[in-house]
N, C-alpha and C positions, 0 to 999 in steps of 0.2 A: 249195479250196472245201470247207465243212463241210456234210455231208449229215446229220449227226446233231443240228444245232442246231434251235432252236425254230421257225425259219422254215421249214426243210426238212420238219419234221414236219407243219407246217400245210399246206404244198403237197401232202404225200402224203395227207392226210386232210382235204379241203376241206369234205365234208359235215359231219364231226364238229365242225369249227371253226365253220361257218356255223350248225349247230344250237346249239352252246354260246353264241355271241353272240346268237342268237334268243331263247334261254331266259333269258339275262341282261337282255335288253332287255324281255322280258315281265315279269321280276321288277321291273325299275325302273319300268315303266308302272303295274304294281299297287301298288308301294310309294309311288308319287307320290300315290295315293289313300289309302293307309294310314298314311302317315308322320304322326305328330302334328305339327299346325302350332302353334308357340308363338311367344310374343314373345321370350323368353329361354330358353336350356337350363335343364332342372331342376337347380338347384344349391342345396345347403344353405349358406346363408351362415354363416361361422363366428363367429357373434355370438349371445350368450344374454343375455336381459334379465330381471332379477328386478323385478316390479312389486308394490307393496303399496298398494292404495287405502286412503286414510285421510283422512276428511273432518274438517274443523274444527280440526286442529292447526296451530300456526304452523310455518313452515319450520324455525326453530331447534329446536322440540320434536321434529319429524319427523326431523330430521338426528341428534339425540341419541338418541332412543328407537328409531329404526328403521334409518336409513341407516348409522349407524356400527356397529351390531350386524351388519348384514349384510355390510358391507365387512370387518370383522374376520374373520368366518367364511370369507368367500370369498377373502381375500387369499392364502392358502396354496395356492390351486388351481394346479396346474401348467399351463403353456402359455398362460397369460393374456398377451396381447400388449399390451393397453390396458384399463383400467378407468376407467369414467366413472360418475358418479351424480348424482342431483338430488333435492332435498327441497323440497316445496312444501306448501301447506295442503290439498291434495287427495290427495297420494300421495308415495310415495318409490320411486325406481327405481334399480337398479345395472345398468349394461351392460358386458359383458365381450367383447372382441374377441380372437379366437384366431387362430392360424396356419391357413392354408387346408389344410394337410396333417393337422390334428387330426381325430380321430374325434368329431365334434361330438355324435353321439347318445350316446356314452359320457360326454361332458362334462355333458350335460343331467342324466343320472342323478347324477353327482357334485354338481352344483349343488343338485339337489333334496335330496340327502342332507344337505349342509351347511346348507341353509335349515331343514330338519326339525330339525336338531340344535340350533338356536338359536330355534326357534319359541316356546318358553316364555319367552324373554327380551323378546319383542315385547309391546306394549301388549295388554291383555286384550280391547279392543274391536276389534282388528284381525280382520276377517272372513275375508279371503282373501289368499293369497300367490300370485301368477301367475308362472309361468316361461314365457318366450316364446323360441322358436328359430325364426328367420325363414328362409324358403326363397323362391326366385324364384317358386315356384308359389303362395305366399301372397299375391301381389299381386292386388288386385281387377282383373277383366277388364273391368268397366264401372262407371263412376261416373255415377249418374243423379241429376238434381236435378228436384224437382216444385215448381212454383210456381203460385199462383192468387190472384186478388183476394179469394177467400173465405179465411176463417181455417182453415189446415191444422193448427194446433198441437193441436187436438183431434180430429183425423181418424185416430187410430190404428186403430180397428176397420176403417174402409174401406180403408185402405192395407194393413193386415195380412191381411184376408181376401180382398180383390180383387186384390192386386198382389204382396205379399210371398210369400204362400203358394203361389200358382200358379207363381211363379218358383222357389221351393224344390223343386217337384215335377219340374222339367225334368231330363231326363238330363244328366249332366255338370255340374250346378250343385251345389257343396258346401254353400254358406252364402250367405245374404243378410242384410246388415245395414242396418236402417232406423233413422235418427236424425233429430233435429230434432222429433220427435213421440214422445210417451211414452204407454203406457197408463194408464187411470185407476187411481187407488190409493185405498184406504180411509184416510182421515185421521181420527185421534182427536185433536181439538184440545181440550186440557185447558183448563178455566176456572180459572185460578190462585186467584182471589178465593173460589170455592166450595170448592176443595180446602183452602185455608187455613181458611176458616170452619168447615169440618167436621173439620179436623184430619187430613186424609188425606195419607199420604205417597206421593209420586209413584213412588218406586222400588218400593215394595211394590205399587203399583197395576199397574206394568209387569210385575213378576214374576207377579202374578195373571193378567193378560192372557195371558202366555206359558203359564202352567200350564193354563189352561182351553181351549187350542186345540191338541189333540194327537191323534195316531194311533200306537198301538203294539201289539205283539204280546204277549199275556198267556200264550202257551203252548198246549198241546193237551189235549183231553179225549179219552180212549180208552175206548170200550166194547168189548164182546166181538166186535163185528163191524163197528165203524165208528170213525173218527178225525175229530174236529173241530179245526180250527185256530181259535183264539180271538183276535179282534182287538178292541182297545178303541178307540173313536172318541169323541172329545170335541171335535170341530171345530165352529166356527161354521158354521152352515148358511145364514144370511143376515145382512143387516146389522142387522135387528131383534133377532136374538139377541145381538149385540154390545151394543146399546143396553140390552137388558134385563139384562145381566150384573149380578149383585149384588156390589157392592164392600164393603158393610157392611150389616148388617141394616137394611132400610128405605131404603137408598140404592142406586140403580142407576147404572150408568156414564153413561147418557143425562143424569142429573141434574147431573153435573160436567164433562161433555165434549160438544163438538159433533161428532157422527159423521156422515160423508157420503162419497160418492164425489166425488172432486175430481181435477183434473189436477195432476200434480207442478209445483212451482214451476220455471219456465223458468230454466235457467242459461246458456243459449246460444241463438243464432238465426242464420238465414241468410237472405239476399236473393238473388234471381235477377230481374234486370230490374225492380228497385225493388219486388218483391213478396216476401212471405214464402215461404221455400223449405224443403223437406224433403229430406234426402239419403238415398240408396239405393246400397249397394256390393254388387256381385256377385262371388263367387269360384267358380272352377271346380275340378272334381276333378282330382287328379293323373293325367296321361296322356290326359285328354280333349282332343279337337281343339279348339283355341281358336276357329277360325272357325265350326265347326259349333255350338258352344255359343252364341256370340254370335248366330248366325242364329236359333236357337231363342229366345233371349231377345228379340230383336227382333220375332219373330212374337208373342209374348205382349204386348209392349208395344203393338203395332199393335192387338191385340184390346182392350187396356185403354183405349186412346184412343177406341175406339168405344163403350165402355161409357157409358150415359147417367149413371151416378153419377159419372163423372169429367169431366162437362161443366164447362168453365171451368178445368180443371187442366191445365197444360202439363208434359209430360215432356221434359226437355232433357238430352241425353247429354253430359256434361262431358268424359269421357275413355272411349275405347274401344280397348283393346289390339288387338282384331281389326281395327279400321280402321287402326291404325298398322302392323300386320303386312301387311295388304293393300296399304297405300300403299308400305311398303318393298319388298314383293315386286313390285309394279308398277313402282316406280322402278328397281329392279335389273334386272327383265325388260326394261324399255324401254332402259336403258343398255346391258345386256348384248346385246339384240338389235341396237341401232344399231351398237354396237361390233363385233359379229360380222358384220354386213353390210359395215361398212367394211374389216374384215380380209379378208373374202372377195372383196371388190372388188379390193383391192390385190393379193391373191394371184392373181386372175385376170389382172390386168395383167402380172404376172411370167410366168405360165405360158402364157397365151393359148390355153388349151385347156379347153373346159367339162367335158369328161369326167374329165380328169386333176384339175382343180380339185375337182370333185365328189367324187372318190375321196379326196382329201386331207381335204376338209372334213368328211367323214362321221365323222371321229374326234371331233369336238367334240360334237355332240348325242349320240352313242353313249356317250361317256365320262361325260357329265352323267347320262343315264339309268341307266347301270349303277351310278354313284356313289350315286344315290338308293336303289337296291335294296340295296347293301351297307351303307349307313347304316341302313336299316330293319333288316337282319339283325343289325347290331352294337348296336342299341337306341338309336341317337341320333335326335333329333328335327329337324325342319325349322324353324329359327328364323332370326332376323335375322343371326346370326353365321355359321351354316352357309351361308346364302345369300350372305353376303359373301365366304366362301371360294370358293364355286362361281363367283361373278362374277370374282373375281381369277384363278381358274384358266382362265376361258374363253380369255383371250389366250395362255396357255402350252400349252393342250392340242393346238394345231396344230403347235407346234414340232417334236416328234418325227416326225410324218408328213411334214412338209416336208423335213427332213434326210434321211430314209430314201427318200422318193420321188425327191428330187434325185440321190441316190447311185445308185438303181436305174436311173434314165432315162439316166444318163450312161454306163452300161456297154455294152461293145461284144461281149459274149459271144455264142457261136454260136446259142444258143437263149434264149428268154425265161426259162425255169426257172433256167438258170445265172446269167442276168443278174440275176434277182431275189435269188437267194441270195448271189451275190457282192457285189451293191450293199448288201444288208442287213448282211452280214458286215463290210463296210469301215467302216461307221459304228456297229456295234452297241455297241462299247465307249464311244464318244463319247455315244451317246444314253443308254445306262445311266448314265454318270457325270454327265450333265447333269440327268437325272431325280433321281438320288440327291442331288446338290448342292442342287437346288431344294427337295426335301422335307426334307433334313437340317438346314436352318437353323431348323426348327421344334422340333427335338428338346429343346434347352435349355428352351424354354417348356412343353413337355409333360411333361418328367421332372425339370426343375430346381426352383429355389425357387418356391413357390407364393404369389402375391399376385393381387389381383383381376384385374389386367391379363392375367397369364399363364394364369389359369384360363379367362377368357373367350377368350383368344387360342387356346387348345387346341382349341376347337370350330371356330375358322376354319381351323386347321391340318389337323384331321382331313378335312374336306372337300376341302381342297386336295390333300392327299397321296393320298387314295383316287382322285380324279379323275386325278392325274398318273400313277399306277401303272396305271390303266385305259388311259390314253393310251398309255403304254409298251407294255402288252400288245397293244393294238390295232395299233400301229405294227410289232410284231414278228410278228403272226399274220395278222390280217384284211387290213390294208393290202397287204402282199406278195401275199396270195391274190387280192385285187381287182386289183392291177397285173398279175398273171400272167393273170387271166381276161379282164379288160376293157381292159387297157392297150395294145392294138394301135393305138389312136389317139394320135398324138403321143408315141410312145415316145422319140423323140430330143428331149432338152430343148434349149431355145435356148441357144446359147453366149453367154457374158457376158465379154467380153474386157476391158473397162474399161481403156483405154490410160492415162488420167489417173491412176487409181489405181496402175497399174504403175510409172509414172514417179515418183510421190510416195513409193511404197514403196521403190523403188530408191534414191532419195536419202536416205531415213531410214536405210537399211542401210548406205549408202556413207559416211555422215557420222555415225558413232556419238557423237562428243563433242558435236556441235551438237545432235543429237537428245536425248541424255541431259540437256543443259542446259535445253532447251525442256521436256522432261517435268517436270524438278524445278521449273521456274518455274510451270508449270501446276498442279502439286501444291501448291506453296507458296501459290498465289493463293487456296487454299481459306480461309486465315486471314481474308481480307477479308470474304466473305459469312458466315462463321461468327460474326464479331464483329458483324454488322449485323442478321442474322436474329433475330427476337424468339422467345422461348419463350412460348407461350400455353396457355390451358386449351382442352381439347377441347370441353367441353359448355358452349356459350353459352346454354343454355336454350332452350325452346320458342320459335321465331321469331313465334309467333302469340299469345303471352301476355305480360302484364306483371303484376307482383305489387307491390301497395302495402302496406307495413307502416307503422303509425301511430306507433310508439314512444310508446305510451300510458303516462302517468304515473299511478300510483295505481290503485285499484279504484273502480269507479263502478257505479251501478245499471244493470241491463240497459236501461232506457228511455233512459238517457244515452248509452250505447254505441250504441244503435240510432240516436239522433238525430245522432250524429257520422257514422255511415254514411250517413244519409239526405242530409246536406249534401254529402258526397263524391259520391254517386250523382247528385244533382241537378246538380252542376257537370259531371260526365262526360257525362251525357245531354243537357245543353244544348249540348255540343260534340261530339256523337256522330259526326256526318258529318265534321268537320274532324279528329277524331282517328282516324278509321277503325275505330270500335269496333263490334263485332257485338253483344256482350252483356257485362253486368257481373254478377259473382258476388261476394258479400260474406259474411264470417263475423264475428260479433260476440259477445263475452263480457265479463263485467265487467272483465277484465284483459287482453283481447287483441282487436285489430281487424285484419282483413286484407281486401283487396279485390283480386280477379282480373279483369283486363281481357282479354276474348277479342277479338282483332283480326281485321279482314277480311284476305283473302289479299292483296289489292292495297292497301298502306299509302300514304297521301298523301305520306309522306316517309320517309327512312330511320329505322330504329328507334331509334337513339341521338338523333337530332334530335327524334323524336316524344316521347321520354321527357323531354327537356329542355323541350319546349313544354308538355306536360301538367303537369310539376312546377312550372312557373312560376305556374300559376293554382290550385294546390292551396288549398282553404279553410284559413283560420287557426283553429287551435284553442287553447284555453287550456291544456289538459292533453295535447296530442298534437302530434306533428310528423310528418305523412306523408312518407315517402320511398319509392322504389322498392327493393324487397327484395333481399337478397343473392342472387347467382346460386347456384342449386343448394342443396345441403345442406352438412353440415359438411366434406365432401370437396371443395368448390368455393369459389372466391373466395379472399379473404385472411382468415386467422385468426390472431390473436396471443393466446396464452393467458398470462395472469398467474397465478402460484401463490404461496401464502403461508398464514400461519395466520389472519389477521384479515380478515374480509370488509370491514370498514370501511376498512382500509388498501388493499385491492385496489380498492374504490370510488374512493378518492381518487386512486390511481395512474391508473385509467381516466379519470377526469374531466380529468386533466393530459395524458394521452396522446392522446385523441380529437381535440382541436383541432389538435394537432401532426401527426397522421396525415392529417387532412383536408386540410392545406395541401400534401401531397405530390402530385406529378403522377402521374396514372393511377390515383389512388384516388377512389371516390366513394361516397356513402351510407355514410360511416364512422359506426359506432355500437358501443356496448358492449351486452352482454346484461343490464346493470343497468337496471331500470325504476324511475325515481325516483318519489316521491309516495306509495309504498306505506306504510300506516300500520298499526301493530299496536297493539291495546288489551290491555294487561296488567292481569289481575285479581289483585290480591295480597290474600288473605284475612288478617284479623287473628285469629290463633290464640286469643288471650287472650279476645277479645270472644265468639268462637264457644263456647269452653269455658264462659265465665261464663253464656251464655245457654243452654247445653245443646245446642248444634247440632253435628252431626258435620261435619267438614271435608269428607270424601269425598262425603257426601250432598249438601252444599251444592254442590260442584263439579258433581255429576251433574245437579242441578236446572238449573243454568246451561246445561250441555251439552244437556240435552233441550229447554230453551226455545229455544236457538239453532240446533241442527242436527237435533233430533228423534232418534227411536230406532226402528229397524226391528224389527218383531215377526214372529212366524211368519205365513206368507202365508195368504190366503183362497182355498180351493180349490174353492169351489162356485159360482163365477160362470159364466155360460154362455160367456164369452169366454175362460175359462181361469184360471190361477192369478193372483191379484192381491196386491200388497204391501199389508200393514197397517202404517201408520206412526203412532206416538205422538209428538205434538208440542204446542207451545203456539200460541196465536193469533199471526198473523204480526206484529201490531203490536209485539210484545215484541222483535223483532229489527230494528226499523226506525228506531230512534234511540238515542242514547247516554242521553238523559234517561229514557226509558222503561225502559231496561235497568237504570239505578240503582234504579228502583222495583220491580224484579222481586222477588216475594216468596219467601222461602226457608222460612218456617215461621211458626208462631204460638207465642209464649211469654207465658204469664200473660195471655192475652186481647189481647196486642199483636202486630200483624204485623211481622215482622223483614224488611226489604228488604236487597237485595244492597249497595246504597250504604251501609247502616248498619254493615256488617261487612267490607267490602272497600274497597281503594283502586284506582281505575280510572285508569290513566295511559296515554297515547298515546306511541309511539316509532316512528321510521321502521324500515323493515325491507326486505329483498330479497324479491321475489316468489318466487324459487327460489335455493336455496343449491346451488351446483355443486361437485363434486369432480372432480379429475383426478389419477389415480394416488394416490387417498386424501388428497390435499391440496385445501384449498379453492381453487377456480380461478374466473377470470372471463375471458370471451372478448371480444375486440375484432375486429370483422369489417368488411369493406368489399367492394365490387365492383371489379374490375379493369378498366380500359378502356385497351386499347393499350399496356400497359406490359409490359416483359420481366420475368418472375418473378425471375430471378437478380439483375438490377439493382435491382428494388425490394426484394428481401430484404437486399441489401447496404446499401441506404440506411436501411432500418428497423433493421438491426443497428447501424449507426453512431448512429442516434438513441437506441437503447436503452443504448448504451455511454456516452453523455453523461449519462444519468440514473443517479443513485445509488440503486439499490433497496436498501430496508432489508435488514438481514441476515435470512437465512431466506426471502427472496423471489426468485423467478426468473421467467423467461419462456421460451416456446418457440413455435415456429411449427407451424401446423396447417393444415387446409383445403387449398386448392390447392397450397401450398408443399409440405406433406408428400406429397400425392399425386403431384405432379410429380417431386419429388426421388426418391422411392421408385420410381416407374414408370420414369424415365429412367435411373436408376442401373442398375436390373436390365436394362433393354433394351440399354444399352451392354455390360454383362457378358455377356448372351446373344449379342450380335453378335460379340463377341471370341470366344466359345466356338464359334459358328457358323463364323467364318473358320477357326478351328483344325480343325474337323471337315470343312470343305470341303477343306482341304489334305490331311488324312488320307485322305479318299475318293479324291482325284486321285492322290496318291502311291501308293496301293495299286493303282489301276487301271493307272496308267502305269509302275509299277515303277520310280520314279525319285523322288528327294528333291529334285532341282533343278528339273526342268521345271515342276512345279506353281507354282513361284514366278512364272513368267512369266504364268500364268492369274490368280493372286491379284491381280496389279497392277490388273486391270480393276475390282476392288472398290474400291480406293482412288480411282481416278478417277471411279467412279460416284458416290461420296459428294461429290467436287468438283462434279460435275454437279447433284447434288441442291441443295446449298447455293446455287449460282449461280442455279439455277431459282427457288428460293424468293426470293432477293433481287430478281431481275428481275420476278417476278409479284407481289411485295409480300406473300406469304404468310408465316404465322408457323409456327414449328416446334412441333408438338404431338405427343402420344403417337401419334395416327393417322399422323402423318408419320413417326415412328420405326418404326411397324409397316411402313409403305411401304418404308423402308430396309431392313429385315430381309428382306422378300419380295424386294426388288431384289437382295440379295446373292446369293441362289440363282439368280437369273435371268441376271446379267450374266456369270457365269463360263461359261455354256453355249456362247457363241460362241467363246470362247478355247479351251475343251476341244475342240470340234470341229476348230478350226484346228491346235492342237497335235498332235491325233491324226492329222490328215491329213499333217503334216510328218513325224511318226514313221514313217508307213507308207511313205514314199519312201525311208527308210534311205540318205540321201545321206552321203557322207563330208564332212569339213570344207571341202575345196576346193569342192565343188558345193553346199554347204549353202545358201548365199545364194540361188542360182537355184531351189533346190528350195523354199525358203521362199516366194519370190515366186510360184511356180507354184501351190503349195498355197493361198496366200492368195487368188489370183485364182479358184481353182476353188471356194473357199468363200464368195466374196463375195456371190454371188447368194442362197444359202439364208440367210446371216446377215442380209442386208437384208430378205428376205421374213419371217423369223421375228420380227425387231425391229419391222418395220412392222406386222405383225398384232397383236403385243402392245401397241404404243403405241396403234393405232387402237382396239383393244378397250377401252382404259381411257380414251380420250379423252372420252366422254360423262360419265364420272365427275368428270373434272377440270373440265369446262366447266359442267356442270349443278349445282345446289345439292341433291344427293342426301344424305340423312342416314339414320343407323341408326334404324330404327323410326319414321321419318318426322320425329322431332323431336329426335333425339339428335346425337352428334357427326357432323361432316361427313365424307364420304368424300374430299372435294377434296384435302386435304393428302396423304393416302396416294397417291392417283392422280398428283399432281404430282410427288411424290418419285419414284415408279416411272418415270414418263415422262421427266422430266428427267435422272435418273440413267442410265437405260438408253440415251437418245439420245446423251449426252455420252460414255458409257462406250464405246458402239459405235464412235463416231467416233475416239476415242483407241486403242481396242483393235485396230482394224484396222491401226494402225501400230506401236503399242508392244508388243503381244504378240509379233509376229514380231521386232521389235527385241530385246526381252528374251530371247527364245528364242536368237537368234543370239549375243547376249552371254554368255548362260549356258553355251551349248555351247563357245564359245571359252575361257570361264573353266574349264570342266571339262577342256578339252584342255590348257590351260596348267598347271593343278593336277596332271594326270596326268603331264605331262612332268617337273614339278618333283619329284613323288614318285618317279618312275623314277630321276631323277638321284640323289636322296638314297639310294635303295635301292642303286644301283650303287656309290656311294661307300661306304656301309656294308659291302657285299660285299667291296670292296677292302681296307678297314681291318681287318676281322675276322681274316684270316690273319696280318696284322702284329702284332696285339695278342696272338695266341696265341704 
């Protein structure tokens, strides 16, 4: 008996141990209030985006002048995993993905330096180059939509002063974005007829307007005893001062322009419940408690609703991270609470003693509370991933206590102190090994190759590992102390003879060949469910939302786009009850339409059937084809990327492929990212005509640009509402028809007005709305939703289709989206599982001081995987990444029972003749704790397997993970109770035979050596 061990010290110092755990408990309770509550852990996503807003250029021009320049500069940046870019008439963007282990802050500095190095090569009218680096803390915590029967498009002042600014002042709120409504601007609308008649040059006029609106420092005046700072102010003080500006002697600006406060031209719009809507996004500060910030925001929103100025305005919360976290926390708490009650109930059925049950059960809440305190000290947050880890740990926290209490209560020592120390020492090695193997399976994910899955899984692992080691500490210190002090009731555990198990185990050990054959057949049967179980995507999207994309062809007026939305909304609201629709939110722009259906909790039919029913009645459009959108983003659904030099060739290939893919089983809503019907108007100036007329080519082009898109001047800073943009532009009618544009006056020569149509050729040609690059090559994506189809089978079928096509030389294809995500995640998970098995073996070999015996325990992992796939096949579930996480957790759990059993056999130290009986006796003695720990773990996870509990309320389901753990653990336990003893016996016999053989060889060598000499 070891009196110097941890348990003996705890028994010698009961007050110290009690106070230590009391202090840790108080720390955990305080930390539960102080821990930042987040949706996701604060992570810097290894992705940098360079964005260059540029209005009015064609996609080809933006690609040539901006995108190619940026890509060339950024291409030599080290550590870039993937580079994508896009060029449209409004912007250029380049997005770079890096490895997760890159120092992304340093990369942002490098990107900024490379962009600055080529800044001079960008067009002169590029105003800003934005560099974005995304973090999980940059996600909006609330998305609010405001709708009203009254016109909100001109309600900037009301919404800014009465809603936006009060929200910005709240503690914890970092930024509030208001869109769908814009502040007024001062528009200087030039009258070209008067400019031409007076011979005024619009470019000189713009320069004059800029030059006369300034504030600068002129220096200092120093006297003997005073210093004055001299500032020169030439700002416009009011709109009348702009109108009175002298542009030529006797001519004022108001004579050649219409100057007034006006609303900027609407370029997009939103509807909520068939009325115009305004959007509001709120972002929180880093480290602020999500739920507390959301509560403050809701309080302000409630006050705003009572404001008479907001009468008739509805504030609708589209997305609320705090609600998702609360829902996830509530779901996990409910599932964990029900699972814990079931586990405690089955534990009581085994022990039949309320006091002993209570002593064992105390490890669970205490471990969780202490874990919260340690997470706070280590700087972690309480988020959906750490809560997931705590939930998984609940079923395992009781295992150590069960094993130790069973060992202690079986002892027949003269006094309780000796019984407690002896009982703990007998299983201390097994308990330590079990805890280490459960925790060590996560090491490859924490310290190995970093991808999105392993980075997020790290936060699951941290909470599990901390809770397990807390449980180990409690089982070695506090639990023995409680058993010693209060365990006088029911000290003798109930005997568990199990005659049927004894007979079956005896038969297994007496018929090694038949048992081995049965084991191989069971293991080989894994091939059947593995071939039948489908690989699927985790994220099936929010179950309460449907997204309609319109596949709009061409660009249209905003009124035309809104009319299309009106028709769709009329159809949906006419069938609102039949479709189970709560609200409809729509977004529309000249080149994009989207409608979001917010569904009721209780749908009238399954979601898939509902989508089919709704799509059957979609309105018919001339220039659009509404379909339900791709699931998720670029990392979800099916994506096939075509690459090559010519955009036209890629478009032709896409038109050929889309109908072929649409005929494949399991693919729906197949579409490419090419939007047909886009037209570009090419203005080709005749240089000879311009030179003959004495007109400058550059000035003529600037006249056209000002007429069509306007020119921003220095802002007006003396408005009561704040800084206001001043914009120089022409009357709107000049950009509303092609015929009007041909008559656009460029200047006056010899008393004759020269129009654009006289010196330039205007031709129409089709174009892409956006030119995409993938790896600096022109690329085009074809995507679709997956419906009940295995990823690997579908990828093989698409590959066969692509092999039948003869792509032109220099053109290629690749898979992305869900294919890439699943392949990357599953390959890494398989690799990490193999590493976990190796580390489990290393831990057991080190603890048992044997290279052979751990092999008997490792067999339980193989049979657990057999159980997982048979369970998936019988339940009809698909294998997802969440299922593979379940297998990873399972690997650390299933070896625990084998470790306890092998350790028990080793302690009996029987020779080979008595080994079989020793194995049977040890297996019988460990049957009861094995069944207890397995039952508590399974019942603890049962609610997750049965209920539709999801990460953050609308993310991937916990069900595949719970099914994997339950099915694998149940099947592995059933087989391990027989096969671990069987393999232990076979390995011992093998070791004995090998030892005999080696001894004979050594003896022969000893006999031959003298003869050779």
